[in-house]
Phi, psi and omega in degrees: 000117180262155179253109183290334176295315177298314183297332182256012179053050180238158171279322181216136173235121180252125184202171175271131179299139181305137178057035184208167173259000183287130176266126186241140170248106178268125176257157182296157177300133180075023180304143180293153180302327179300320178291314179298319178293324177298316178296320176303313183290342180270003176104001176274147180258128182287136177229163177196155177206122183054241183266358184267138174231134176212173178234151177227149171279146177302142183284002179271353181284141174274175185300322179295319179292322177299313180300312180298316181295318180292322177296314180296318179298314180301310181299314183295314183290320177296318179296331179278357177094011179272138174286110189230141175225136178238133177303123182304331180294337178279319183272350178275002180288156179302146180270000000 
């Protein structure tokens, strides 16, 4: 399991998991609790396995909600000083 946030020198990378409809927020390895808590507060659900921690959006959100949530996450995390990237296909959805 590779961490794309680490590979791209980011604090958070938000994207759709390959071959899936799941929207994932990958945080860098060893991310501070403040960053993880910020993602929790933005509507992402924390997940983990062994040493890996990531967040997912609930699968009950429609495309407009996904777009709004990803836009809000991007703005909030960037304003907090985190290096953040969101897949344009997620935020380019209709509002």
